[in-house]
Backbone as a ProteinNet text record, in pm:
[ID]
protein_1_A
[PRIMARY]
MINRLAVIGVGLIGGSLSLALKEAGKVGEVVGYSRTPSVGQEALALGIIDRAADNIAEAVKDADIIFLAVPMAAMETVLQDLAPHIRVDAIITDGGSAKGQLVDFARTVLGDKLSQFVPGHPIAGTEKSGPSAAFSTLYKDHRVVLTPIAETNAESLETIRAMWQATGAEVFDMDVKHHDVVLAATSHLPHVLAFNLVNMLAERDDCQEVLRYAAGGFRDFSRIASSDAVMWRDICLSNSEAVLELIQHYQQGLAQLEQAIKNQDGKALKTVFTRAKQARDTRFK
[TERTIARY]
3925	3822.1	3941.3	3957.6	4023.6	3904.8	3941.2	3806.6	3825.8	3965.3	4063.6	4112.2	4139.4	4238.4	4263.5	4385.1	4409.5	4545.5	4501	4553.1	4606.1	4738.9	4812.3	4867.7	4791.7	4804.7	4643.8	4536.5	4423.8	4443.4	4542.5	4524	4505.3	4580.2	4495.9	4567.4	4732.1	4740	4636.2	4622	4558.8	4427.6	4415.5	4227.3	4177.4	4261.3	4170.6	4231.1	4307.4	4326.9	4200.9	4136	4002.8	3892.8	3914.5	3802.8	3776.6	3855.7	3891.1	3845.6	3924.8	3841.3	3675.7	3710.3	3524.9	3402.2	3473.7	3415.2	3396	3436.4	3508.7	3458.6	3418	3337.5	3459.9	3625.7	3692.3	3733.9	3682.9	3700.5	3632.1	3613.9	3513.6	3519.5	3612.5	3577.6	3731.3	3751.2	3942.8	3899.7	4008.7	4047.1	4139.2	4165.8	4220.4	4309.4	4409.5	4482.7	4570.4	4584.9	4633.4	4682.2	4791.1	4841.3	4835	4764.5	4596.8	4513.5	4419.7	4344.3	4165.4	4218.7	4117.5	4161.6	4273.1	4208.5	4224.2	4214.3	4134.1	3967.2	3915.4	3761.4	3669	3836	3770.4	3775.2	3821.5	3856	3749.7	3678.2	3582.6	3459.4	3443.1	3343.3	3306.8	3382.8	3374	3356.6	3355.1	3341.4	3481.6	3550.5	3682.3	3724.1	3755.4	3761.1	3575.6	3583.7	3536.2	3481.5	3628.9	3667.1	3798.9	3818.3	3898.8	4030.7	4081.9	4185.1	4242.5	4256.5	4346.4	4485.5	4487	4686.4	4706.4	4863.6	4869.6	4848	4872.9	4777.8	4666.6	4611.7	4447.7	4451.3	4538.3	4455.9	4480.5	4601.6	4709.3	4621.7	4547.3	4510.8	4338.5	4399.7	4345.4	4370.7	4398.8	4460.5	4479	4456.3	4496.3	4588.8	4600.5	4612.1	4657.7	4805.8	4809.2	4881.6	4852.6	4853.7	4967.4	5093.3	5141.6	5131.3	5080	5055.2	5114.4	5225.4	5308.1	5427.4	5447.3	5640.8	5692.8	5828.3	5888.9	5996.8	5961	6078.8	5999.6	5831.6	5809.3	5791.9	5797.6	5812.1	5908.1	5991.6	6008.7	5967.4	5907.3	5900.2	5725.8	5675.8	5507.2	5635.2	5671.9	5673.8	5757.4	5756.9	5882.1	5757.3	5640.8	5505.5	5472.3	5433	5379.8	5413.2	5531.1	5548.1	5487.5	5519.8	5473.5	5334.3	5225.2	5091.9	4995.4	5112.1	5001	5006.8	4923.3	4874.1	5059.8	5042.4	5146.2	5127.2	4986.5	4949	4904	4935.8	4943	5007.9	4975.5	5132	5101.7	5237.3	5229.3	5313.9	5260	5281	5269.3	5349	5347.6	5382.3	5342	5309.6	5429.9	5493.9	5639.4	5722.2	5760.9	5836.9	5975.7	5960.1	6164.3	6154.7	6265.7	6254.3	6322.2	6425.5	6609.9	6612.8	6587.4	6571.8	6504.2	6352.9	6242.3	6300.2	6358.8	6334.1	6481.2	6553.7	6675.5	6663.9	6482.6	6434.2	6348.8	6266.9	6195.1	6313.1	6409.5	6510.6	6533.8	6521	6644.4	6507.9	6403	6285.5	6179	6157.5	6031	6112	6248.2	6302.4	6230.7	6174.1	6155	6010.9	5944.6	5783.2	5855.6	5982.8	6016.8	5910	5974.9	5819	5724	5684.4	5486	5551.5	5629.3	5650.2	5622.3	5563.6	5562.8	5547.8	5671.4	5735	5643.3	5624.5	5537.6	5536.1	5489.7	5499.5	5311.9	5289.1	5163.5	5190.1	5235.8	5263.8	5154.4	5057.7	5017.6	4977.1	4913.8	4879.1	4875.1	4803.7	4789.3	4878.5	4831.6	4910.3	4853	4734.7	4665.7	4736.9	4651.3	4680	4593.6	4577.7	4458.8	4356.9	4252.2	4124.4	4044.3	4004	3919.3	4044.2	4157.8	4162.8	4179.7	4116.2	4100.8	3971.9	4050.5	3920.3	3926.2	3831.9	3845	3922.1	3937.8	4017.8	4101.3	4171.9	4320.1	4432.7	4409.9	4440.7	4444.5	4330.8	4284.5	4378.1	4434.9	4499.8	4620	4687.4	4776.3	4916.1	5004.7	5075.2	5160.4	5115.7	5164.5	5250.5	5370.2	5524.1	5568.5	5548.5	5617	5740	5843.7	5973.2	5997.8	5946.4	5929.3	6082.8	6140.2	6263.4	6315.6	6435.6	6396.9	6405.8	6348.7	6261.1	6136.5	6093.4	5915.7	5857.7	5695.5	5641.2	5567.9	5571.4	5577.1	5343.5	5307.3	5163	5161.7	5191.8	5163.3	5176.5	5262.6	5312	5219.3	5181.5	5019.5	4920	4870.7	4819.3	4806.1	4820.6	4893.6	4925.4	4910.8	4906.5	4760.1	4705.9	4612.6	4477.5	4563	4502.3	4463.7	4575.9	4647.2	4537.8	4537.8	4509.8	4276.4	4222	4159.4	4072.1	4230.1	4168.4	4130.2	4239	4219.4	4352.6	4463.5	4605.8	4661.7	4748.1	4832.1	4986.4	5012.7	5073.3	5207.9	5312.7	5441.8	5560.1	5667	5762.6	5888.2	5900.9	6110.4	6198.4	6312.2	6388.3	6463.1	6439.3	6439.9	6559.2	6631.5	6726.3	6715.1	6675.6	6646.6	6524.4	6452.4	6307.5	6324.5	6429.9	6508.6	6506	6607.5	6716.1	6555.2	6437.6	6440.4	6299.5	6236.7	6166.6	6213.6	6382.6	6455.6	6441.7	6417.6	6461.5	6321.2	6197.3	6091.1	5961.6	6018.5	6007	6002.3	6103.5	6131.4	6283.5	6349.3	6413.1	6334.4	6182.7	6099.1	6011.9	6012.3	5936.8	6115.8	6181.4	6331.7	6286.4	6284.8	6393.1	6188.9	6064.9	5979.5	5995.7	5977.6	6049.8	6123.5	6272.1	6309.5	6275.7	6259.3	6185.2	6182.1	5970.5	5833.8	5937.4	6016.9	6097	6201	6248.8	6363.4	6261	6204.3	5969.6	5935.4	5981.1	5906	6029.2	6074.3	6209.3	6300.1	6256.2	6167.6	6151.8	6135.8	6099.8	5971.5	6023.4	5879.5	5822.1	5746.6	5760.4	5595.4	5528	5336.8	5335.2	5409.8	5437	5491.3	5580.1	5595.6	5497.1	5458	5393.4	5203.1	5209.7	5116.2	5061	5180.7	5212.4	5229.9	5205.9	5255.6	5173.4	5206.4	5109.3	5097.8	5050.7	5015.2	5106	5265.1	5317.8	5433	5408.8	5449.4	5379.5	5224.1	5160.2	5170	5137.3	5172.9	5257.1	5376.3	5544.8	5570	5494.7	5498.1	5354.8	5262.8	5194.1	5245.2	5289.4	5365.3	5449.8	5511.1	5492.4	5390.2	5326.3	5212.6	5196.5	5302.7	5285.8	5329.2	5275.3	5345	5516.2	5485.8	5657.9	5693.8	5697.8	5741.4	5728.5	5645.2	5685.9	5746.6	5761.1	5902.8	6064.4	6056	6142.1	6202.1	6080.6	6123.1	6108.1	6094.5	6141	6313.3	6363.7	6523.6	6598	6538.1	6658.1	6629.8	6547.1	6536.3	6579.3	6596.9	6629.1	6776.8	6833.2	6991.9	7071.3	7091.7	7180	7135.8	7076.8	6989.3	6965.3	6939.6	6874	6972.5	7070.7	7198.2	7293.7	7310.3	7347.4	7259.6	7096	7118.2	7075.6	7065.7	7129.8	7250	7320.6	7469.5	7466.6	7393.4	7333.5	7270.2	7223.7	7114	7178.1	7305.8	7344	7412.6	7468.2	7567.2	7538.4	7384.1	7334.9	7301.9	7240.7	7237.6	7299.9	7478.1	7595	7620.8	7564	7594.5	7498.5	7311.7	7267.6	7305.1	7358	7408.6	7533.2	7647	7757.3	7666.3	7628.2	7490.5	7445.8	7394.3	7324.2	7416.3	7553.4	7621	7716.5	7729.5	7745.2	7696.8	7537.9	7455.7	7467.7	7504.8	7528.2	7411.3	7370.2	7204.4	7181.6	7306.5	7247.9	7309.3	7337.1	7368.1	7227.6	7182.5	7007	6949.7	6933.2	6822.9	6844.1	6980.8	6987.2	6969.8	6980.8	6946.5	6780	6746.4	6574.5	6489.9	6569.4	6533.1	6512.9	6612.3	6616.3	6487.2	6480.2	6388.6	6227	6229.5	6111.5	6063.3	6178.3	6212.7	6126.3	6185.9	6243.5	6013.1	6026.6	5896.4	5799	5795.4	5694.5	5679.5	5789.7	5748.8	5736.6	5700.2	5683.3	5529.3	5525.2	5343.1	5269.1	5278.5	5159	5043.3
-11775.8	-11852.3	-11775	-11885.3	-11840.9	-11838	-11715.1	-11630	-11688.6	-11733.6	-11772.4	-11917.9	-11986.5	-12079.5	-12130.7	-12123.7	-12185.7	-12250.8	-12379.5	-12521.1	-12470.1	-12504.3	-12603	-12729.6	-12808.1	-12940.1	-12987.1	-13087.2	-13084.8	-13287.9	-13293.9	-13453.9	-13482.4	-13630.4	-13647.2	-13564.7	-13521.1	-13348.7	-13284.3	-13214.3	-13069.4	-13040.7	-13205.2	-13189.3	-13250.3	-13308	-13368.5	-13234.6	-13164.5	-13025.4	-12950.7	-12863.2	-12841.8	-12900.8	-13009	-13163.5	-13111.2	-13056.8	-13099.9	-13008.3	-12864.2	-12677.1	-12706.8	-12809.2	-12716.7	-12776.7	-12885.4	-13042.2	-12918.1	-12862.3	-12777.4	-12672.4	-12617.8	-12406.3	-12348.3	-12353.6	-12247.9	-12190.4	-12244.8	-12185.7	-12160.1	-12071.4	-11926.1	-12007.3	-11980.8	-11997.7	-12127.4	-12217.2	-12262.7	-12269.2	-12225	-12249.4	-12311.5	-12398.7	-12477.7	-12489.7	-12573	-12503.2	-12660	-12710.3	-12862.1	-12815.2	-12848.7	-12826.6	-12964.7	-13060.7	-13124.8	-13077.6	-12992.9	-12925.1	-13082.1	-13118.1	-13257.4	-13309	-13350.3	-13302.8	-13184.8	-13086.6	-12951.4	-13026	-13027.4	-13066.7	-13164.1	-13244.1	-13362.2	-13275.1	-13296.4	-13219.1	-13105.6	-13002.5	-12948.9	-13012.5	-13156.1	-13190.8	-13315.7	-13305.2	-13408.5	-13324.5	-13152	-13120	-13070.2	-13063.2	-13070	-12894.7	-12835.1	-12672.6	-12645.6	-12545.6	-12429.7	-12393.8	-12335.8	-12325.6	-12336.5	-12423.4	-12456.7	-12343.3	-12300.6	-12218.6	-12246	-12148.5	-12233.3	-12155.9	-12129.6	-12070.2	-12057.1	-12047.8	-11954	-11907.5	-11795.9	-11692	-11608.5	-11676.7	-11698.5	-11793	-11846.2	-11969.2	-11836.8	-11794	-11746.9	-11614.7	-11537.2	-11420.3	-11411.9	-11284.9	-11244.1	-11358.6	-11468.1	-11557.7	-11607.7	-11572.7	-11572.2	-11648	-11746.5	-11829.7	-11964.8	-11994.1	-12071.2	-12118.5	-12259.2	-12414.6	-12455.5	-12583.4	-12630.1	-12736.8	-12858.8	-12978.5	-13066.6	-13009.7	-13040.6	-13082.9	-13168.1	-13335.3	-13227.1	-13244.1	-13198.5	-13137.8	-13183.7	-13129.4	-12970.2	-13019.9	-12912.7	-12733	-12847.3	-12632.1	-12519.5	-12538	-12447	-12340.8	-12424.6	-12299.5	-12273.6	-12370.8	-12325.1	-12190.3	-12164.3	-12074.9	-11948.1	-11989.5	-11869.8	-11784.2	-11921.5	-11811.7	-11784.5	-11822.2	-11727.8	-11580.5	-11604.4	-11411.5	-11381.4	-11364.8	-11223.7	-11174.4	-11267.4	-11282.1	-11226.7	-11259.1	-11301.6	-11094.8	-11173.1	-11061.7	-11045.8	-10916	-10884.8	-10950.6	-10955.8	-11025.9	-11139.2	-11271.1	-11389.6	-11447	-11556.8	-11698.9	-11810.1	-11834.9	-11924.5	-12076.8	-12163.6	-12302.4	-12401.9	-12558.5	-12636.7	-12765.4	-12927.5	-13080.3	-13113.9	-13011.1	-13114.8	-13221.7	-13300.9	-13424.5	-13358.4	-13243.6	-13269.2	-13144	-13104.9	-12935.4	-12837.1	-12922.9	-12854.1	-12738.6	-12848.2	-12816.2	-12699.7	-12755.1	-12606.4	-12477.6	-12509.9	-12365.1	-12281.5	-12349.5	-12276.6	-12281.3	-12322.7	-12251	-12163.9	-12105.2	-12043.6	-11880.1	-11959.2	-11763.4	-11752.5	-11820.8	-11766	-11737.9	-11802.1	-11695.1	-11572.5	-11652.8	-11512	-11391	-11372.1	-11242.7	-11218	-11050.9	-11023	-11088.9	-11190	-11237	-11385.4	-11381.9	-11498.3	-11483.1	-11463.8	-11401.3	-11404.1	-11446.5	-11473	-11690	-11751.6	-11835.2	-11931.8	-12001.4	-12112.7	-12228.9	-12326.6	-12447.6	-12593.4	-12613.7	-12737.1	-12923.1	-12981	-13109.5	-13185.6	-13191.6	-13348.5	-13498	-13542.3	-13678.6	-13786.8	-13776.2	-13828.1	-13837.4	-13976.2	-14041	-14161.8	-14182.4	-14327.4	-14373.8	-14468.5	-14565.2	-14426.1	-14447.1	-14327.9	-14174.4	-14177.1	-14035.4	-13977.6	-13861.5	-13817.7	-13755.3	-13673.7	-13622.6	-13751.2	-13840.7	-13918.6	-13982.4	-13975.1	-14016.3	-13979.9	-13835.2	-13729.6	-13772.1	-13723.9	-13721.8	-13666.7	-13603	-13514.7	-13520.8	-13588.4	-13687	-13763.3	-13755.8	-13787	-13745.8	-13615	-13588.2	-13518.4	-13658.8	-13641	-13713.7	-13694.1	-13748.1	-13754	-13727.7	-13708.9	-13595.2	-13609.8	-13502.9	-13492.5	-13311.7	-13189.7	-13123.1	-13179.9	-13071.1	-12972.7	-12810.3	-12671.1	-12673.2	-12599.2	-12593.7	-12399.2	-12380.2	-12241.2	-12214.5	-12065.6	-12074.2	-11922.6	-11852.8	-11677	-11602.2	-11608.8	-11495.7	-11499.1	-11655.2	-11668.7	-11548	-11520.9	-11418.4	-11477.7	-11457.8	-11554.3	-11484.6	-11396.4	-11478.6	-11548	-11520.4	-11644.3	-11820.4	-11774	-11924.5	-11960.3	-11872.1	-11905.3	-11944.9	-11870.8	-11865.4	-12027.1	-12071.4	-12203.5	-12300.3	-12282.2	-12416.7	-12430	-12327.3	-12263.3	-12350.2	-12334.1	-12389.5	-12558.6	-12624.9	-12719.2	-12802.1	-12733.6	-12783.7	-12789.8	-12750.3	-12752.7	-12846	-12905.1	-13071.1	-13168.7	-13170.7	-13222.5	-13309.3	-13215.7	-13287.8	-13212.9	-13279.3	-13242.8	-13172	-13029.2	-12933.7	-12944.6	-12967.8	-12965.2	-12868.4	-12816.6	-12749.7	-12766.5	-12783.6	-12890.6	-12780.7	-12825.1	-12744.5	-12815	-12729.7	-12764.3	-12885.5	-12887.9	-12984.2	-13140.8	-13111.6	-13248.6	-13282.5	-13221.4	-13294.4	-13346	-13342.3	-13426	-13525.8	-13487.3	-13605	-13772.5	-13703.5	-13763.2	-13824.5	-13743.1	-13821.9	-13917	-13872.7	-14008.1	-14129.6	-14092.9	-14239.7	-14313.5	-14251.8	-14335.3	-14307.5	-14283.1	-14209.2	-14254.5	-14207.3	-14215.4	-14386.5	-14407.8	-14481.9	-14611.5	-14602.3	-14752.4	-14750.8	-14623.7	-14660.2	-14658.6	-14669.4	-14673.8	-14824.5	-14864.9	-15072.2	-15183.3	-15093.7	-15156	-15144.4	-14996	-14989.2	-15157.6	-15119.3	-15233.7	-15370.9	-15381.7	-15557.4	-15560	-15482.8	-15540.4	-15590.3	-15455.1	-15456.8	-15611.3	-15596.1	-15722.9	-15861.8	-15869.7	-15981.5	-16020.7	-15852.2	-15893.6	-15845.7	-15902.3	-15957.5	-16032.4	-16173.6	-16281.5	-16401.9	-16519.9	-16560.9	-16614.8	-16603.1	-16695.1	-16586.4	-16465.4	-16354.2	-16325.3	-16410.1	-16486.7	-16597.1	-16602.6	-16789.8	-16739.8	-16655.6	-16606.8	-16512.9	-16418.1	-16322.8	-16326.4	-16558.8	-16594.8	-16633.6	-16703.2	-16699.1	-16575.3	-16430.9	-16355	-16334	-16334	-16360	-16242.4	-16146.9	-16031	-15980.6	-16045.7	-15964.4	-15892.2	-15905	-15857.3	-15759.7	-15817.5	-15728.7	-15623.2	-15572.6	-15448.8	-15348.4	-15427.2	-15393.6	-15363.5	-15421.4	-15362.3	-15287.9	-15236.8	-15194.4	-15033.3	-14962.2	-14812.3	-14840.9	-14971.1	-14970.1	-14941.8	-14933.9	-14918.2	-14778.6	-14687	-14506.9	-14424.6	-14300.9	-14245.4	-14247.1	-14292.9	-14327.8	-14238.7	-14078.9	-13934.7	-13850.9	-13918.1	-13855.4	-13878.8	-13990.2	-14092.8	-14033.2	-14036.3	-14034.3	-13842.2	-13786	-13619.9	-13632.4	-13748.3	-13727.8	-13792.9	-13887.5	-13914.6	-13768.2	-13792.6	-13654.1	-13523.4	-13458.6	-13375.3	-13379.4	-13506	-13495.9	-13655.4	-13658.3	-13714.8	-13719.9	-13630.7	-13624.8	-13708.5	-13689.6	-13741.1	-13938.3	-13962.3	-14109.5	-14116	-14079.9	-14183.5	-14220.1	-14118.3	-14198	-14311.1	-14269.3	-14424.2	-14512.5	-14470.5	-14645.2	-14673.9	-14595.7	-14680.2	-14770.7	-14665.5	-14733.5	-14903.4	-14915.4	-14998.8	-15147	-15084.7	-15195.2	-15241.1	-15188.3	-15178.3	-15301	-15274.1	-15355.3	-15505.3	-15469.5	-15504.8	-15715.7	-15593.4	-15718.2	-15760.8	-15746.8	-15822.2	-15915.4	-15858.6	-15948.5	-16077.1	-16053.8	-16158.4	-16256.9	-16187.8	-16284.5	-16338.8	-16281.7	-16384.1	-16522.6	-16479.9	-16669.7	-16743.6	-16639.4	-16789.2	-16828.5	-16761.9	-16809.9	-16916	-16913.4	-17032.7	-16900.9	-16812.5	-16661.7	-16667.1	-16751.9	-16718.5	-16652.9	-16611.8	-16509.4	-16359.3	-16355.8	-16210	-16219.7	-16235.1	-16239.2	-16278.9	-16284.3	-16287	-16159.4	-16098.4	-16000.2	-15896.7	-15866.1	-15701.9	-15814.6	-15914.1	-15913.7	-15869.9	-15884.7	-15865.7	-15733.6	-15644.2	-15518.4	-15487.8	-15515.4	-15447.3	-15414.1	-15566.7	-15561.4	-15524	-15476.9	-15416.7	-15278	-15199.8	-15024.8	-15012	-15145.4	-15131.7	-15146.3	-15228.4	-15250.2	-15138.5	-15147.1	-14947.1	-14870.3	-14852.2	-14655.7	-14707.2	-14832.6	-14844.5	-14907.6	-14899.9	-15027.3	-14971.1
27649.7	27565.7	27435.6	27323.6	27184.6	27100.2	27059.9	26904.4	26829	26788.7	26698.5	26672.1	26594.4	26688.1	26522	26441.5	26331.5	26335.3	26327.6	26305.2	26109.4	26160	26067.2	26070.3	25991.5	25950.4	26068.9	25979.5	26043.2	26085	26082.5	26125.2	26251.5	26288.3	26474.2	26531.4	26569.3	26637.1	26646.9	26505.9	26527.8	26494.8	26473.8	26505.6	26586.8	26709.9	26796.9	26921.3	26919.5	26941.2	26924.5	26771.6	26825.2	26828.9	26856.9	26847.9	27070.4	27111.3	27227	27322.1	27201.5	27256	27255.1	27113.9	27103.7	27152.8	27204.2	27296.2	27436	27498.3	27667	27612	27530.1	27461.6	27539.3	27521.7	27466	27344.9	27257.7	27128.4	27042.1	26954.2	26894.2	26698.8	26687.8	26549.9	26475.1	26476.3	26449.1	26244.6	26174.2	26077.6	26044.4	25946.1	25937.7	25805.7	25796.9	25677.9	25669.2	25544.1	25520.2	25326.1	25290.1	25162.7	25086	25173.1	25070.1	25067	24994.3	24989.2	24998.6	24972.8	25000.2	25135.4	25257.5	25392.4	25454.7	25397.4	25417.4	25447	25364.1	25318.4	25379.4	25416.2	25485.3	25653.9	25689.8	25859.7	25871.6	25687.1	25758.8	25764.7	25704.4	25653	25792.5	25884.6	26021.7	26127	26090.9	26176.3	26242.5	26202.3	26276.3	26340.3	26210.4	26181.5	26127.3	26098.6	26079.4	25953.1	25933.3	25796	25727.3	25616.7	25523.9	25477.6	25509	25408.6	25329.2	25236.6	25044.1	25074.7	25143	25181.8	25371	25398.5	25505.3	25533.9	25515	25541.7	25526.7	25480.3	25533.4	25657.5	25702.7	25803.3	25913.7	25943.5	26040.4	26019.5	25955.9	25967.6	26111.8	26204.9	26267.5	26391	26376.1	26468.1	26609.3	26688.7	26823.6	26882.6	26850.3	26856.8	26697	26691.8	26611.6	26633.2	26566.6	26629.5	26472.8	26539.4	26418.3	26388.6	26341.9	26371.2	26243.1	26185.4	26088.4	26094	26013.8	26031.4	26050.7	26070.6	26177.4	26027.1	25961	25842	25745.6	25767.9	25742.1	25759.7	25950.8	26037.2	26009.3	25948.5	25861.1	25793.8	25707	25550.6	25587.4	25675.3	25743.2	25830	25923.6	26041.1	25947.8	25761.6	25714.9	25661.8	25603.3	25562	25643.2	25729.3	25852.4	25948.6	25981	26040.6	25927	25818.1	25807.5	25806.4	25822	25843.2	25953.1	26092.8	26205.9	26291.6	26369.4	26435	26547.1	26599	26687.9	26849.2	26856.6	26994.7	26973.5	26837.7	26802	26955.8	26907.1	27005.1	26932.6	26885.2	26837.5	26903	26872.3	26919.9	26814.2	26881.2	26810	26856.7	26795.9	26904.4	26802.3	26825.9	26731.1	26803.5	26771.3	26882.9	26917.9	26859.1	26860.3	26926.9	26956.5	27007.7	26941.4	26960.9	26984.8	26842.9	26685.8	26563.7	26535	26646.3	26579.5	26661.8	26777	26823.7	26719.9	26718.2	26675.6	26478.7	26384.8	26249.3	26356.6	26454.9	26514.9	26493.1	26567.7	26621.6	26453.1	26365.2	26210.7	26165.3	26172.6	26162.3	26160.7	26270	26318.4	26414	26424.3	26467.5	26559.3	26541.6	26639.7	26736.7	26630.8	26666.5	26785.4	26820.9	26833.2	27046.7	27039.9	27181.3	27192.4	27043.2	27068.5	27050.9	27059.9	26937.5	27150.5	27143.2	27287.5	27223.7	27209.3	27155	27311.3	27233.7	27348.3	27258	27322.3	27254.4	27349.5	27324.2	27324.1	27326.6	27460.4	27404.8	27518.1	27376.3	27341.7	27138.7	27123.9	27002.5	26954.7	26798.9	26861.3	26663.8	26700.4	26529.2	26380.3	26396.2	26310.8	26299.1	26173.2	26099.3	26025.6	26043	25911.5	26011.3	25939.5	26013.8	26071.9	26009.1	26032.2	26188.2	26193	26276.3	26458.6	26443.7	26530.8	26633.5	26781.9	26839.6	26961.8	27046.6	27177.9	27268.6	27339	27434.4	27426.8	27306.1	27308.6	27374.4	27403.7	27572	27642.6	27682.6	27861.1	27902.3	28059.6	28146.2	28059.4	27966.1	27920.1	27890.2	27943.3	27964.8	27844.1	27845.5	27680.4	27812.7	27731.3	27762.9	27684	27746.6	27693.6	27768.3	27660.2	27614.2	27667.2	27690.3	27671.6	27651.8	27630.8	27592.6	27661.5	27663.5	27728.2	27701.5	27531.1	27412.1	27496.2	27557.7	27547.3	27610.6	27576.1	27659.7	27802.6	27900.6	28019.4	27988.8	27940.5	27958.5	27857.3	27715.3	27641.8	27704.1	27733.7	27805.1	27856.9	27985.1	28081.5	27991.3	27871.5	27749.5	27689.8	27718	27560.2	27718.6	27839	27941.9	27982	27954	27964.8	27860.2	27749.4	27615	27682.8	27699.4	27670.5	27808	27910	28083.9	28023.7	27921.4	27908.5	27826.5	27778.9	27708.8	27773.4	27939.3	28005.3	28092.6	27970	27997.2	28139	28128.6	28266.2	28183.3	28187.3	28164.4	28260.8	28165.1	28232.5	28115.4	28231.3	28153.9	28152.4	28055.5	28067.7	27971.8	27962.8	27946.2	27756.7	27706.6	27557.9	27527.2	27544.4	27537.9	27614.4	27720.1	27841.3	27759.1	27734.9	27637.8	27549.1	27445.9	27283.2	27390.5	27490	27526.1	27633.9	27673.4	27777.3	27577.6	27507.3	27398.6	27338.5	27281.6	27238.3	27281.7	27456.5	27486.8	27525.7	27541.1	27568.4	27447.7	27344.1	27226.7	27106.3	27079.1	26930.9	26899.1	27061.2	26997.3	26998.2	27081.9	27063	26937.1	26880.5	26749.5	26569.7	26628.4	26602.3	26589.1	26750.3	26731.8	26638.4	26738.3	26641.6	26491.9	26440.1	26241	26193.4	26304.7	26293.5	26318.3	26381.5	26436.2	26248.7	26240.3	26258.1	26043.5	25974	25894.3	25854.2	25939.2	25940.8	25873.2	25984.6	25889	25790.4	25782.7	25575.3	25511.1	25578.3	25464.3	25415.9	25515	25561.5	25502.1	25358.1	25278.9	25360.6	25481.7	25553	25639	25574.6	25691.7	25697.8	25567.9	25631.6	25723.2	25772.7	25839.3	25949.8	26009.8	26165.9	26186.2	26103.1	26129.4	26217.3	26144	26139	26311	26334.1	26518.5	26583.8	26521.8	26689.2	26706.7	26842.4	26981.8	26989.6	27197.4	27222	27270	27243.9	27245.3	27186.2	27094	26942.2	26904.8	26901.3	26924.5	26938.8	27059.2	27106.3	27096.2	27133.9	27059.8	26972.7	26793.6	26731.7	26668	26724.4	26712.8	26632.7	26693.7	26677.4	26504.9	26487.5	26345	26267.3	26258.1	26221.2	26186.4	26242.8	26249.6	26094.5	26119.7	26063.8	25978.6	25842.6	25795.2	25807.1	25739.6	25698.2	25813.6	25892.8	26065.1	26105	26088.5	26212.4	26169.6	26005	25949.6	25975	25991.7	26037.5	26196.9	26234.7	26396.3	26399.9	26355.4	26356.7	26332.8	26229.4	26129.1	26248.3	26314.7	26403.7	26498.5	26566.4	26677.6	26676.1	26563.6	26548.8	26644	26675.8	26813.1	26925.8	26962.5	27111.7	27087.7	26950.9	26881.1	26816.5	26799.9	26744.9	26890.8	26999.6	27142	27146.4	27166.8	27263	27184.9	27009	26922.8	27002.2	27079.1	27057.5	27128	27280.9	27386.4	27395.2	27316.8	27302.9	27245.9	27140.4	27079.5	27143.5	27233.7	27418.7	27483.3	27468.5	27636	27503.5	27404.8	27328.3	27199.9	27290.7	27222.1	27337.6	27456.6	27649.6	27599.1	27572.1	27590.3	27540.1	27347	27270.4	27301.7	27415.8	27472.9	27524.3	27628	27760.9	27730.7	27587.3	27520.8	27517.4	27369.2	27301.1	27460	27565.6	27696.5	27805.5	27730.6	27859	27997.3	28010	28079.9	28158.8	28222.4	28248.2	28383.6	28471.5	28573	28489.2	28459.5	28346	28292.8	28222.4	28128.6	28237.2	28358.9	28448.1	28560.5	28569.7	28605.2	28519.2	28434.8	28309.2	28302.7	28324.6	28310.4	28440.5	28502.5	28705.9	28701.6	28652.3	28670	28532.7	28529.1	28387.1	28428	28484.1	28475	28639.9	28790.7	28870.2	28805.3	28744.9	28649.7	28589.4	28510.5	28431.1	28526.2	28655.4	28741.6	28839.6	28886.1	28991.3	28878.2	28747	28702.8	28656	28634.4	28534.2	28645.6	28770.6	28865.6	28771.7
[MASK]
+++++++++++++++++++++++++++++++++++++++++++++++++++++++++++++++++++++++++++++++++++++++++++++++++++++++++++++++++++++++++++++++++++++++++++++++++++++++++++++++++++++++++++++++++++++++++++++++++++++++++++++++++++++++++++++++++++++++++++++++++++++++++++++++++++++++++++++++++++++++++++++

């Protein structure tokens, strides 16, 4: 049982964690903080949090667990602001999509409190944002990756594992660097591609005419281009090394497909398409 949970960032990710733990009866009080006061008041009105704090120091006071659900670019400032105010036995964890840069921040900012930090990443979400987008079953049957570092306290790690399990999530451990490579391939690059495709069409003079005939496949793929632009800007910049490497690989593959189409090389196209279909069908039966 978490007596007091502090949620820094009360939108989809932080709000859904709060609602899930409330529904499971695993939390007493949830104190929320948003740098935009109206957002905190919205979360309070929706029952996502029990109290809206005016500042981070107030939010984390006497909290057992502190969950950071802010854009990646804000993480360092948030860590700096909360570090002097946390209990010696409080646990800090997060929902950031890129871990390497965040761990570096934590090492710099938290000092001797670093052992209280359990980096994590719930692999769940929607294209919606804000408190009104939060719902209690967001994490049910989804994966949560914890990326403990050498300094992470073992008991704190297990406490955060149990917290996520209470939401219905499957919890896995992963090395920080490996996490960032995997997520760049499966989440960050797909978002870059979707944003780029929709932006390319938006720049066309006949954009509205083209989109009028968009079928289900386009809608499915482009849905993630409705995601929060600031959040995804920060993710790409925070995990730039892995994202750039994958963009280069993707460009190489796209160039090969371009050449095959120019050469009317149906065999090469079929080989690529068949391999992709088999990989996808095997994983998502």
